[in-house]
C-alpha positions in Angstrom: 0.0 0.1 0.1 1.5 3.4 -1.1 2.0 5.8 1.8 -0.4 8.7 2.6 0.5 12.0 0.8 0.1 13.6 4.1 2.2 11.7 6.0 4.4 14.3 6.9 1.8 16.4 8.7 0.4 13.4 10.1 3.9 12.5 11.7 3.9 15.9 13.1 0.7 15.9 14.6 1.5 12.2 16.2 5.0 13.8 17.8 3.4 16.9 19.0 0.4 15.0 20.8 3.2 12.4 22.2 5.3 15.2 23.6 2.2 17.1 24.9 0.9 13.9 26.5 4.3 13.5 28.0 4.4 16.7 29.5 1.2 15.9 31.1 2.3 12.6 32.6 5.4 14.2 34.0 2.9 15.9 36.4 2.5 12.9 38.1 0.8 12.9 41.5 2.4 11.8 44.5 -0.7 9.4 45.2 -2.0 7.3 42.3 -5.7 5.9 41.9 -5.1 2.4 40.9 -7.5 0.0 39.4 -7.4 -3.5 37.7 -8.7 -4.2 34.3 -8.6 -8.1 33.8 -6.1 -9.2 36.3 -3.8 -7.9 39.3 -1.0 -7.2 37.0 -3.4 -5.6 34.3 -3.4 -2.1 35.8 -5.1 1.5 35.3 -4.2 4.6 37.1 -6.3 8.0 36.8 -3.1 9.3 35.0 -3.5 6.6 32.2 -7.0 7.9 31.5 -6.5 11.4 31.5 -3.7 11.1 29.4 -5.9 8.7 26.8 -8.4 11.6 27.1 -5.9 14.6 26.3 -4.6 12.3 23.2 -8.3 11.4 22.1 -9.2 15.4 22.3 -6.4 16.7 20.6 -6.6 13.8 17.3 -10.3 14.9 17.1 -9.8 18.6 17.0 -7.0 17.9 14.5 -8.7 15.5 12.5 -12.5 15.0 13.4 -13.2 12.2 10.5 -10.6 10.2 11.8 -11.1 6.7 14.2 -9.7 6.0 17.5 -8.8 2.9 19.3 -7.6 3.4 22.8 -5.9 1.1 25.3 -8.2 2.5 28.1 -11.5 2.2 26.0 -11.5 5.1 23.7 -13.2 3.8 20.4 -14.4 5.7 17.3 -15.3 4.6 13.9 -13.1 5.9 11.1 -14.8 8.1 8.3 -11.6 9.3 6.8 -9.9 5.8 6.4 -7.1 7.1 9.2 -7.4 5.2 12.5 -5.1 6.3 15.7 -4.5 3.3 18.1 -3.4 4.6 21.4 -1.3 3.3 24.6 -1.3 6.3 26.9 1.2 4.7 29.4 2.6 1.6 27.9 4.4 0.5 31.4 1.9 1.6 33.6 3.2 -0.6 36.5 6.9 1.0 36.0 5.0 4.4 35.9 3.4 3.6 39.1 6.6 2.7 40.7 8.3 5.3 39.6 10.7 3.0 37.1 11.6 5.5 33.9 10.9 2.8 31.4 7.4 3.3 30.3 6.3 5.8 27.4 3.3 6.6 25.3 2.7 5.3 22.4 0.8 6.4 19.3 0.2 4.7 15.9 -1.8 5.7 12.7 -3.6 3.0 10.5 -4.7 3.7 7.1 -7.3 1.4 5.7 -6.3 -0.9 8.3 -2.4 -1.0 7.5 0.0 0.6 9.9 1.5 3.7 8.4 3.1 5.7 11.5 4.1 5.0 14.9 5.4 7.4 17.9 6.9 6.2 21.1 7.6 9.1 23.6 9.4 8.0 27.0 9.7 12.0 28.6 11.8 10.6 31.7 14.4 9.1 29.2 14.1 12.0 26.9 13.6 9.8 24.0 11.2 10.1 21.1 11.1 7.2 18.3 9.2 7.7 15.3 8.8 5.0 12.3 6.8 5.4 9.1 7.6 1.7 7.5 10.5 3.1 5.9 12.6 5.1 8.7 12.9 5.2 12.0 14.3 7.9 13.9 15.6 8.5 17.7 15.4 12.1 18.9 15.3 13.1 15.1 18.3 10.9 14.1 17.9 7.8 11.9 18.4 4.5 13.5 18.2 0.9 12.8 18.5 -2.8 14.2 21.5 -4.4 14.4 21.4 -7.5 11.8 21.3 -10.7 14.2 20.9 -14.0 12.5 20.0 -16.1 15.6 18.1 -15.2 18.7 21.2 -15.8 20.8 22.7 -12.9 19.0 20.0 -10.3 19.7 19.1 -8.1 22.9 15.9 -8.8 24.3 14.1 -6.5 26.6 10.8 -7.3 28.4 9.1 -6.3 31.7 8.2 -9.8 32.6 10.9 -12.4 32.4 8.9 -15.1 33.1 6.3 -14.7 30.2 8.2 -12.4 27.7 5.4 -13.0 24.9 2.6 -11.5 27.3 3.6 -7.9 27.9 
């Protein structure tokens, strides 16, 4: 599938929203209201919900015909062929505990196909953006180191006992 003609504008919007959501999340209160979703390890805080509301509002203000799928329940069908997929805090357990490995994920689908993704980790000062051909970290191109065997790879997980679950 060909990339949308307005991909640069969409990327700029995703980056702006991710950065602004990160600023909101950096205002983390000392006490978090935590509730479980499906299990004791699948949790949500008021900051997850507030961040998702912020992101949804920002997207709909800029692109009212776009669809939305949010980790915390936001859902809206697309009238434009574009759907934004949002995880306002990927790594909520880390966020709750003050571990700096968490971030906001924003992806964009065009007619069901991924065309753009942004990961903002405000505590680490990192912004990863990919469009299917180029990936950047803080505006510098990056790529994966080639590895022919899994043993030659670096794998990170938040759950070493069940790495495929998280």
